N, C-alpha and C positions, 0 to 999 in steps of 0.2 A: 709481544715481547715483554720481558720483565727487567726492571731496574731495581737492584737492592744494594744499598750503600749507606754506611753511616756517615754522618756529617763530617766526622774527623777524617775519614779516608777521602772524602770528596775534596776537602781542603788540601790534603797532601797531593792529590792528583793535579790540582790547579797550580800548586806551588812550583812544580817543575817547569812548565812553560813560562810562568810569569816571574819566577825567582822572587817570590814573596818572602819577606823575612819573618813576618808574624801574622799568622792566621789562626784564630781560635775556632771553636765550634760549640754547638750546644752540648749539653751533658750526654755522654754516650750511654749512660745507664737508661734502661727502658723497661716498660712493663712487658709481660710475656707475650702479649698480642701485638704490640707495636701499632703502626698505622699503615694501611694499604689503601691505594686508590688506583683505579684504572681510568685513564683519561680518554678523550674522544678519539685519539689516534690509536687506541688499544694498548698503550704503554702502561704496564703495571708498575706502580711506584710503591716501594715498601721501605719504611723508615722505622727507626726504633721508637719514635714518639710522634705525636701530633705536631705538624709543623707550626712553629711559633713565630718565625722570622721569614718573611716572604719578600722577594724582589719580583716585580711584575711589570709587564708592558703597561703604559700609562692608562689606557682605556680599561684594561682588565683590573688594574689597581683601583681605579675609580669605581668599577662595578663591585669589587669585593668590599670596598669601603661602604658603598650604598647598602650592601647586604649585611653590614654590621661587623666587618672584619678589619676596619681601618687601623686598629692598634697592632695588627700583625704586619702591616706594610712598612718595611724599613727602607726600601729603595724602588726606584722606577727607571724605566728606559723608554725611549720614544718621546713624542711631542708632549710637552706639558704647558707650553705657552705658544700662542700663535704669533704671526708676524707683527701684530699690533702690541705684543707684550702682555696680553691678557691670558688668563688660563684658557687653554685650548678646549674647545667644546668636546673633544674626545676624551678629555680628562676631567669633565665637569663633575664637581662634587669632591674632588681630591684636594686635600690640603697640600699644595705643592711645596709649601715652605716647611712642612713637617717631615718630609721624606727626602732622601738623597737621590739626586738625579745621576745615574751612572751611564747615561747615553754617551757614546764615544764621539769624538770630533771628526770622524771620517765620513764615509759615504753612508747611504741608507743601511740600517741594520747593524751599525757599529755599536758595540757596547764596551765600556771601559771595564775590562775583566778584573783588573787589579782593584779598582774601587768597589766592584761588586763583591769580590771575595772578602774585602775588608769589612763588609757589612755582615758577614757570617750567616748567610741565609740558609734556611733548611730546605727551601723550595723556590724554584724559579717558575713563574707562570706567564704564559702568553696565549695567543690565539692563532688560528690558521684560516686564511681565506681560500687558499688553494692547497689542499693537503698534498705532500707533507711539509710544504714550506711554512716556516714560522713567521709571524708578523713582527716586524722590527727586530729580527735577528737574522743576519746574513749567514751564508753557508759556513764561512770560516769561523765566525763566532759560535755558531751552533755546534760545530764539531768539538770545539774546545770546552764549551759549557757542558756538553753531554759527558765529557770525560771527568767532570768535576762535580756537577750538581744534578739532582733530579729536576726534570723539566715537565711540568703538567700543561696540557694544551686544551683550550676550548676551541672546537672547530666550528666555523661558520659555513663551511663548504657544503652547498646544496641544501641548507637548512632554511626553514622559515624563521621569522623573528621569534615567535613563541617557542620554537624548538631551541633556538639559541638561548633564550631565557632559561629554559629547562636545564640546559647544560651548565650555565653559569650558576644557577641555584644548586644543582647537584654538587658541583665542586665546592661552593660556599658551605653547604651543609656538611660535607665531608671534612671541611676545615674548622668546623665548630660553630657555624652560624645556626640560628634558630629558624627553622622553616616557617614557623608561625608568623614571623615578621615579614614574610614575602608577600602576604595577601594584599596589603595596602597598595603595593606597587602594581600588582596585577589589576586591581580595581581601577587605579588611576589610568593604567594603559587602556583598559576597556572603555573608560569614559572618554579619553582623548581620541581613541579610534572612532567612536561614534560621532564625536564632534567634527573631526576631519572628514569623515565620510559624508556627513550631512552637507558640509560646505562644498565638497566636490560635486555632489549631486545637484546642488542649487546653481553653482557657477559653471561647472564643466569646462575650465580652461585647458588648453593643451599646454603641457609642461615639458621642458627639455632640461635634463640634469647635466650641468657642464662644469668643467674646471679647465685651468690652463697653466702652461709654463711659458717661458719666453719664446719657445719655438713651436709649441704644439697646443692645439685646441682639442680637448677631450670631451666626447659625448658619452655619458654613462648609460649602461644597459640594464633596463628593468627585468630582462630575462634572467639575469644572473645575480645582481646585487640584492641581498636579502631585504634591505629596507625599501628599495625602489619597487621590487616585486610585490612586497606587501601593500605598498601604496596603490599599485595598479590592480592587483588581482583580488585583494581583500577589501580595500576601501573604495575602489572605483575611480581613482584618479587617472586622468588621461595623460599618461607618461609616454613620450615618444621613444621608441627603440631604434638604435642605429642599425643601418643595413649591413655593415661590414665590421663587426667587432674584431678587435685584435685577439691574438692568442690568449687564452684564459677567459675571454668573453666579457670582461667587466666593462670595457669601454672601446670606442673607436677613436683612434688617433687621426687627427686631420691637421693640415697646415692651416695657418691663420688665413691664407688666401681662400680657403674653403670653409670658413667659419659660418657661412650662411647656408650650408648644405641642408640643414634641417631648420624649419621655422616653427615657432611656438609662441603662444600668448605670453607665457611666463618663463623666465630663465631661473632655474633652481640652481644657484651657484654654490660651489663648494666653499664653505666658510672657513676651511683650514687655511686658505690663502690670505685671510684678513681683508680689511678695507682697501689696502693698497692693491691687492690682487683683483678685487672687484673694479677698482678704478682703471687698472690695466685692461681688463676685459671691456669696459665701456669705451676705452680709447681705440679699440681695434676697428678700423674703418669697414671691413667686410662684415664683421659681426654687427656693425651698426645698421645694416640693411634689414635685419630681422625685426619681426613684429615686437618681440619682447624688448629689444634695444630701443626701438623708436618710441615705445610707450614707457620706457624706464621701468619696466615691470620685472623686478628682481626679488626673489625670496631666498633667504639664506638656507643652504642645505647642509645639515650636520651629517656628512657622509660616513663618519666614523664616530660612534657614540659608545659610552659604557654599555656593555651588553646586559642590561637589566630592564625589566618592565618599567620601573619608575623613571629611569633615564630616558627611555623612548617615549614615555608619556609626556615628559617635558619637551622633547624634540617635536612630537606631534602637535602639541599646543603652540609652539613657536611657528610651525609650518602653517597651522590654521590661522594664527594671527597675521602672517604674511599674506595669505590668500585673501583674507578680509581687507587688508590694507590696499590690495591691488584690484579689488573688485570694482 
């Protein structure tokens, strides 16, 4: 499918449902060729000019910043700080004080559309874990955004980590990044992969990737999650897969009364919950029966990271540090 729209008409479309009094746009004059890009969902975006003002989901914004496009990021949506008030690991490397957060105050995927429109973006960028669902954009917001702004998507669905890096770099290059600057991140990723693989071969602990909410204990699935699958299949880590994943396949939901269903030497805990979340996990009595809990063997899991090679090199090194500390 093809999406062709000037920035000015985009703002006019959004002005109707939002009743915005004042929304500008970038200059409508353009070169003969303009700018076109086909994203991972097959959407062709055609604009008069190379996008200069971008609003992006926080991890994608951090990735584009990592690849040299930080000056184009004017706004973000999605998590920027964790429960401890620190910059969330999924936004690592993003200067969160230099961009406007347009995350809405409602449920998951809510975006403050009026604040977003006020930033006059040329392009909105996010990702997709389950196509065609967009990450941190709910269905209602998506429908309204698509009427107003071009949306470019990096898909993670069914891809390996290196393939995800390829997609991010392809988009970054199209937006004006220099591909020669990507090599250092790839080299760092290869080195971190070798280190983590060597530690896994030497120690060979069983690992369970977990996260929790007040009512539910989640066991994540290395059959589907790109990072966990890479750890298991490419680096040789002994990651336990749940027997009965929920729809979508990313995890199995259990009651806390069944939190000891799977045993492992190490708990790979989702660091998005912050220290308070880890403390809550440790306080669960049934979970306390597991080997990892009894040995206080916890390694933070960056379950969502900026989708670049350098970002994951940093994640892999933190993972390796955690395994060494628990050896």
